C-alpha positions in Angstrom: 78.5 107.3 62.2 79.5 110.4 64.2 82.5 112.6 62.9 84.7 111.5 65.9 85.1 109.2 69.1 83.8 110.1 72.3 86.3 108.2 74.4 90.3 109.0 74.9 92.5 106.2 75.7 95.3 107.4 78.0 98.4 105.8 79.0 98.5 105.6 82.9 101.8 107.0 84.4 104.0 104.0 85.3 101.5 101.6 83.8 99.1 101.8 86.8 95.9 102.3 85.7 93.9 101.7 89.0 96.1 104.3 90.6 95.6 106.9 87.6 91.9 106.2 88.0 92.0 106.9 91.8 93.8 110.2 91.2 91.7 111.4 88.6 88.7 111.0 90.6 90.1 112.2 94.0 92.1 115.2 92.7 90.0 116.1 89.4 86.6 114.8 90.3 86.6 112.8 86.8 85.1 109.1 86.8 87.0 107.4 84.3 87.5 103.5 83.6 90.5 101.5 84.1 91.7 99.9 80.8 91.7 96.5 82.7 87.8 96.3 82.4 88.0 96.1 78.5 90.7 93.3 78.3 94.5 92.8 78.8 95.2 95.0 75.4 93.8 97.9 77.3 95.8 97.1 80.6 97.9 100.1 81.5 95.3 102.8 80.1 92.2 104.7 81.4 89.3 105.2 79.1 88.0 108.8 79.5 84.4 109.6 77.9 84.7 113.1 76.6 80.9 113.8 76.8 80.9 116.8 79.2 80.9 120.4 78.2 84.2 121.9 77.5 83.9 124.2 81.0 83.5 120.9 82.8 86.5 119.5 81.2 88.6 122.4 81.8 87.6 122.6 85.4 89.1 119.0 85.8 92.2 120.2 84.0 92.6 123.3 86.4 92.2 121.0 89.4 94.6 118.6 88.2 97.1 121.6 87.4 97.1 120.6 83.7 
């Protein structure tokens, strides 16, 4: 088993995972999945696969002003 996970489950602002997914794609250039894809318990969250090199993740953060 790996020493850690590759997914982050992030609560969507206001609980709107679809709007947050769209924002991350449009403004950050990041493709994520709305939690609704994974069942009712994941609704209101987005699943982020942290599989890119750190430089790419930092670029997304810069684009989003984080």
